[in-house]
C-alpha positions in Angstrom: 103.7 -6.4 58.3 103.8 -5.4 61.9 106.0 -2.4 62.9 107.2 -2.0 66.5 107.7 1.2 68.3 109.4 2.6 71.5 109.2 6.1 72.9 112.3 8.4 73.2 113.2 6.8 76.6 113.2 3.3 75.0 109.9 2.2 76.6 108.0 -0.2 74.4 104.8 1.3 72.9 103.5 -1.6 70.8 103.3 -3.2 67.4 101.1 -1.8 64.7 100.0 -3.4 61.4 98.3 -0.6 59.5 97.8 2.2 62.1 100.1 5.2 61.8 103.0 5.4 64.2 102.3 7.2 67.5 103.6 10.8 67.7 107.2 10.9 68.7 107.6 7.1 68.4 110.8 5.5 67.2 110.6 2.3 65.0 112.6 -0.7 66.2 113.1 -4.0 64.4 111.3 -6.3 66.9 109.1 -6.4 70.0 110.7 -7.1 73.4 110.3 -10.5 75.2 108.8 -8.5 78.1 107.1 -5.1 77.7 109.1 -3.7 80.7 112.4 -4.0 78.8 113.9 -0.8 77.4 115.3 -0.4 73.9 119.0 0.5 74.3 119.6 1.5 70.7 120.6 -1.8 69.2 118.8 -4.3 71.4 116.5 -4.5 74.4 118.0 -4.5 77.9 117.4 -7.2 80.4 114.0 -7.9 81.9 113.8 -5.7 85.0 113.6 -7.4 88.3 111.1 -6.4 91.0 111.1 -3.1 92.7 114.3 -2.1 94.5 115.8 0.7 96.6 119.1 2.4 96.4 120.7 4.9 98.7 120.2 8.5 97.5 123.9 8.9 97.4 124.5 6.0 95.0 123.8 7.9 91.7 126.1 10.7 92.9 128.9 8.3 93.7 128.6 6.7 90.2 128.6 10.1 88.4 131.6 11.8 87.0 132.3 15.4 88.2 131.0 16.8 84.9 127.8 14.7 85.1 127.3 15.9 88.7 127.6 19.5 87.7 124.9 19.0 85.0 122.6 17.2 87.3 123.0 19.8 90.1 122.0 22.5 87.6 119.0 20.5 86.5 117.9 19.9 90.0 118.1 23.6 90.9 115.5 24.1 88.1 113.0 21.7 89.8 110.1 23.1 91.7 110.2 23.6 95.4 107.9 20.7 96.2 110.0 18.2 94.1 113.2 19.5 95.6 111.7 19.2 99.1 110.7 15.6 98.5 114.1 14.7 97.1 115.9 16.4 100.0 113.8 14.7 102.6 114.4 11.2 101.1 117.1 8.8 102.3 116.5 6.2 99.7 115.2 6.1 96.1 112.7 3.4 95.3 111.7 2.1 91.8 108.1 1.8 93.0 107.9 5.4 94.0 106.0 7.5 91.4 108.8 10.1 91.4 111.4 7.5 90.3 110.3 8.0 86.7 110.6 11.8 87.2 114.1 11.4 88.5 115.1 9.0 85.7 113.7 11.3 83.0 115.5 14.3 84.5 118.8 12.4 84.5 118.2 11.0 81.0 117.3 14.3 79.5 120.1 16.2 81.2 122.8 13.7 80.2 121.1 12.9 76.8 121.2 9.2 77.7 118.5 7.0 79.0 121.1 4.2 79.2 123.3 6.4 81.5 120.3 7.2 83.7 119.7 3.4 84.0 123.3 2.9 84.9 123.3 5.6 87.6 120.0 4.3 89.1 120.9 0.6 88.8 120.5 -1.7 91.8 123.4 -1.7 94.3 125.6 -4.7 94.2 
């Protein structure tokens, strides 16, 4: 019987019949319709659309004051190069390699990949 696994951020790893689970993997009941979907704890989220950009201020506008304090503290711990890149940016883009770094930092700091997705969601 195939067992399906995601990583701690909800990213689909794959289905395995007899092989042992990958280190740190979390078993889920089914595979996603699209491998880009994230596991949200009880179901997969929507299939992501193509790359998008948001204003650098958008996540901050969406955060509570408590979340902003936590994220500010985490960003102060980032290296000088990463802080410099973030400070110089006007927009955040999903096709930028540092998007995943920002998402992971937010998810780890707030203990919620779902909340990171909400803060970095497309602008409407």
